[in-house]
N, C-alpha and C positions, 0 to 999 in steps of 0.2 A: 504494500500500500504506500502510495506517495501522497503528500499533502502540499498545499499551497495556502499561505495565510498572509493577509494584510489587515489593515484597520477595518475594512468593510466587507471582506470576503474570506470565507473558509471553503476550501475544496479538497476532497480526497478522491483518489481514483486508483484503479488497479484491476488485476485479473481475478482476485479472490473475492467473489461476490458475497454480499451479506447473506446470512442464512435465510431461508424462507421461514415465515412465521409458522408454517406447518410443522417445522422441526424445532420450534422455539421452546416448548415446554413438554416435558414428559412426566407422566404420573407413575409412581411406583409405591405400592402400599398406601394409597391415598395421600402421597406426598409429591408435590411438584418440584421439578428441578430443571435447570437449563442444560441441554446437551453440551458436550465439549466444543462442538463447532460454533455454537452461539457465543460461549464464553471466550473462545479464542479470537473471534472477530471483534468482539467488544474490547478485549484487552489490546489487540493490535491497534485499534483506533485510539484508545486512551494513550498508549505508548507513543504513538506518532505525535499526538497533540502535546503531550508532556515534554517531548524532546525540543519543542519550540521555546521552552522556558517561560511561556506566557501563563498568566494566572487563568485557572478554569473556574467557571465556564468562560470561554472566549468572548461570548456575547451574553452578558448577564441580563440584558433587558431587550425588549422588542420595540417595535414590530420588526420581524425578520421575514425573509423570503427564502424558500427552499426550491432547489432544482435537483431532481434525481434522474439519471439516465441509466437504463439497463441495456446493455449491448449484447446481441447474440444470445439472449437468455429466453428460455421457454417458460419459466415460472410465472405465475400470476403477478402482475405488477404490484398489487396491493400487499401481497405476502412479503415481498422483499422490502417494500417501503416501511412497513411497521417495524421490522427488526432494525433497519438502518436508523430510523428516527429514534427508537428507544436507546440505541447504543450512543447516540449523541446527547441524550439528556444528561445534564450536569457536567458535560465535557465541552461541547460546542456551544450549547445554549442552556439556560437555567432549567427550562421545561419546554416541551413541544407546544405548550399553549401560547408561546410568544410568536409562533409561526403565523403570519398574516396571510401568506399566499404560498401555494404548493403546486409545483409542476412536476409531473412524472412522465417520462417517455421511455418507450421501448424502441430501440434502433437495431437495424441490421448491421452486422459487422463482426469483428473478432470479439469473442466473449470478454466482457469487462463491465465496470461500473464507474459512475461518477456521481458523487454526492456533494452538493454545494449549499452553503447557507450565506446569505448576504443581507446587509442593511438596506440595500437597494433592490428594487424589483428587477428581474431578469428580462432582457429584451430577447425574445425568441426569434431566431432566424430560420428560414427554411433551408433544408439541405444540410443538416448537421452531419459532420463526418462520422464514420462508423468505428471510431476508436476513442477510448477515454482520454488518451494522451493528446489527441488532436483537439478535442473539445476543451481540455484543460488549457491548452495553449491559447485558444480563443478567449477564455476567461481571463487569463493573465494579461492579454492585450486589450481587454475591455471591449471585446467585440460581441459579447453576449449579455 
C-alpha cells in the first residue's frame, strides 16, 4: 500500500484490496471476531499513516469528501466500501459521519484500489485510467 498526504488530501492505493464486508466478521460460539485478512488490512493502513509522523486522525473534523475506486474487482462495490471506511475511522478521519459526499467507482483494468479523502469535493473526469497509480498521479497534480 502506498499513500499520499497533504493538508487537504489523503490517498492510499495498491494491489491488496480491502477485504469484502462479507468476510469482515465471523461468529464462533456466539462470539464475533474479525478474520486475519481484515485485521491485516486495517493494520497496514494504520502503519502507513503513522509513518507520516502526523497526528491521527489526519482530518479531525469535517465536512470531508471521499472517493473510492475498485479496479478489476468483481466484489460488490458496497462490500469493499464498508471495510475501507471502517479501517479509516480514527486514523484518517475522526468518524465516517464527517463524510459529506461519497463517490465509489468500479473500473476496468489491472486489479487494485484507490481510497481518497479530501477537504474539497472531487471533480470527476470521464475516462479515468485503469490503474490506481495513474489515478493517484492525477490526484497529486490536482486534476481530479
